[in-house]
C-alpha positions as CSV (number, residue, x, y, z in Angstrom):
1,M,105.5,96.0,102.3
2,T,102.9,98.9,102.3
3,R,103.9,102.5,101.4
4,M,102.3,104.8,103.3
5,K,102.5,109.1,102.5
6,V,100.8,111.6,105.6
7,R,100.9,114.8,106.1
8,A,101.9,116.2,109.7
9,L,102.5,119.1,111.8
10,I,105.8,119.0,114.0
11,T,107.3,120.8,116.4
12,L,111.3,120.5,117.5
13,L,112.6,121.1,120.7
14,P,115.3,123.4,120.9
15,P,118.9,122.8,121.3
16,E,118.6,123.9,125.4
17,K,115.7,121.2,125.7
18,G,117.6,119.0,124.4
19,G,116.9,119.3,120.2
20,L,118.9,118.8,117.5
21,T,122.4,120.9,117.3
22,H,121.5,121.6,114.0
23,A,119.2,122.2,111.1
24,L,118.4,119.5,109.1
25,P,118.1,120.1,104.8
26,H,114.1,120.0,103.9
27,R,114.1,116.6,103.2
28,T,115.8,113.7,105.0
29,Q,116.4,110.6,106.7
30,S,118.0,111.0,109.7
31,L,114.7,111.2,111.9
32,T,113.1,108.5,113.3
33,I,108.8,108.5,113.7
34,C,107.7,107.0,116.8
35,A,104.5,107.0,116.6
36,H,101.6,106.0,119.3
37,H,98.5,103.8,118.3
38,R,95.9,102.5,121.4
39,E,94.1,100.1,121.7
40,G,91.9,98.6,124.1
41,G,93.2,100.9,126.8
42,V,97.0,99.8,126.0
43,L,98.9,102.3,124.7
44,H,101.2,101.0,121.6
45,N,104.7,102.2,121.0
46,R,106.6,101.3,117.5
47,P,109.6,103.6,116.0
48,F,109.7,103.6,111.8
49,A,112.1,104.7,109.4
50,A,110.8,107.4,108.0
51,A,112.0,110.3,104.8
52,I,110.4,113.4,105.9
53,T,110.2,116.8,103.9
54,T,108.7,120.2,104.5
55,D,106.1,121.7,102.2
56,D,108.0,124.7,102.5
57,W,111.0,123.8,101.9
58,K,112.6,125.0,104.4
59,P,115.2,123.4,106.6
60,L,114.4,121.8,109.4
61,T,116.0,124.5,112.8
62,P,115.7,123.4,116.2
63,G,112.8,125.4,117.9
64,D,111.1,124.9,114.8
65,R,107.0,125.4,116.0
66,N,104.3,124.1,114.2
67,H,106.0,123.0,110.5
68,I,103.7,121.1,108.0
69,M,105.4,118.0,107.4
70,T,105.6,115.3,104.9
71,I,106.0,111.9,106.0
72,I,106.8,108.4,103.5
73,V,106.8,105.1,105.7
74,T,107.5,102.2,104.6
75,D,106.2,99.1,106.8
76,D,102.7,97.2,107.0
77,E,102.2,98.4,110.6
78,A,102.2,102.1,109.6
79,T,98.3,102.0,108.5
80,E,97.4,101.1,112.5
81,Y,99.4,104.1,114.1
82,L,100.1,107.0,111.5
83,R,96.3,108.0,111.3
84,P,94.7,111.3,111.3
85,G,94.9,112.6,114.7
86,E,97.7,110.1,116.1
87,R,100.3,111.7,117.7
88,F,104.2,110.8,117.6
89,D,107.8,111.7,118.7
90,L,110.9,112.9,116.6
91,W,113.8,111.2,117.8
92,C,117.3,111.1,116.8
93,G,118.8,109.1,119.1
94,H,117.1,111.0,121.4
95,D,114.0,113.5,121.4
96,V,113.7,115.8,119.2
97,G,110.3,117.1,118.8
98,S,107.3,116.0,118.3
99,G,103.7,115.9,115.9
100,I,100.7,115.4,115.3
101,V,99.2,113.4,112.1
102,S,96.5,115.7,109.9
103,R,95.5,113.1,107.2
104,R,96.7,110.6,104.6
105,V,97.4,111.2,101.3
106,V,96.7,108.1,98.4
107,I,100.0,106.9,96.5
């Protein structure tokens, strides 16, 4: 299995718009990344279990905007989906936010 690490900028929905009702610790595995990848004019979506860490050690708070984080995914298909500039959704039973990959990190 390929282990991949990316840096991303995320925005979490506020609770009144369907976001989380509570903050998550700065290091969590409670969220799933639902990545999107366009190939040949067709949009593909794929969920990935992820370990997520905020770079400033602050918790992920509902309504956060432009929070920088590091995502680690262990999946062979992640390299096709988590490229710089690719967008993804954050999922915790339902969509709770979104993000964009800024760069890959060599591990």
